[in-house]
C-alpha positions, 0 to 999 in steps of 0.5 A, a space after each residue: 552733544 553735536 560735533 561739527 564738521 564743515 566737510 560734511 555739509 554744503 558750503 555755507 550750511 554749517 551754521 544754519 544746520 547747527 542752529 536747527 539742531 539746537 532747536 531740535 534739542 541739542 544742548 551742547 555744540 562742540 566746534 571741531 574744525 581743524 584747518 579753519 582759521 581763528 577769525 572764521 571760526 570766531 564768526 561761526 561761533 558768534 553767529 550760533 551764540 546770537 541765535 540760540 538760547 543762552 543755556 546751550 553750551 558751546 565748546 571749542 575743540 583744541 584751541 584754548 586761547 580762542 575758547 578763552 577769548 570767546 568765553 566758551 567751553 574747551 574740548 581737548 584732543 586725547 594727545 593735547 597737553 594737560 592744562 594747569 589748574 589755573 588754566 582749567 578754571 577759565 572754562 565753565 565746561 572742560 572735556 577731553 577725548 579718550 580712545 582707551 583706558 589709559 587715556 580715560 584715566 588721565 582725563 579723569 585725573 585732570 578732573 575734566 567735566 566729561 570724556 568723549 570715548 570712541 570710536 564706537 562704530 564705523 564712521 566716515 570721520 575715521 575711515 578704515 577704523 572698525 570701532 571698538 563697539 560698546 565694549 570700549 565704553 564698558 572697559 573704560 567705565 569699569 576703570 573710570 567711575 567719573 566723569 560722564 562719558 559720551 560715546 562717539 563714532 557712528 552713533 545714530 538713534 538706532 544705535 544709541 541704546 547699547 553704548 548707554 547700556 554699557 555705561 555711557 551717559 550720553 552721545 556725541 553725534 556728527 553725521 546723523 544730525 548734520 547730514 540729515 535732510 532735516 537736522 532739527 527733526 534728526 535731533 528730536 529723534 535722537 533725543 527721543 531715542 536717548 530718553 527711551 533708552 534711559 527709561 528701558 534701562 531704569 535710569 533716572 533721567 531727572 538727574 541728568 543735565 545739559 552738561 552731562 548728556 548734551 541734550 535739552 527738551 525740544 520745544 
């Protein structure tokens, strides 16, 4: 999963970099853009959707109404009120953030499709936060058996193996791809590292899907 942050790229570069990352193997793009008005965000999402393959999942953070209008998935911050079953059924992909076991348990009780857990490692997105490390994943996974977990926070190709070994099913990445000189190549490298980690751990990648790990085979 690629998580966007316009503040970390040059003006006008966000959409081209997202499209390049998808070409490199990203299978889910979560638009997390607080402070951007709906009309501007709509234009970005529509530009990306027009440029990428239809099987790539697009998810919008924290804006149920706009996500419904655009027919994209919805990602809920940890503190966002739960949706009713009728509201949840609108979205083909529904996720939520969690920072500890109670939040993850609440997310699982809502029957979301995935949970993003962090912060794992220090990251510019969360200044001053040391991160909970892979132990945060392990603690949540011990209490919450499903749905799939994405590790987030300072994840790059050199750091993806330990969160996966602790029980994560994939990674949510921002800076390691968006700020790279070549976002497409950075996505390819991340995809290769994720596959290698699965093989090393004896886990069956064949059973994974874009909805569960956020990566697709780059071509």
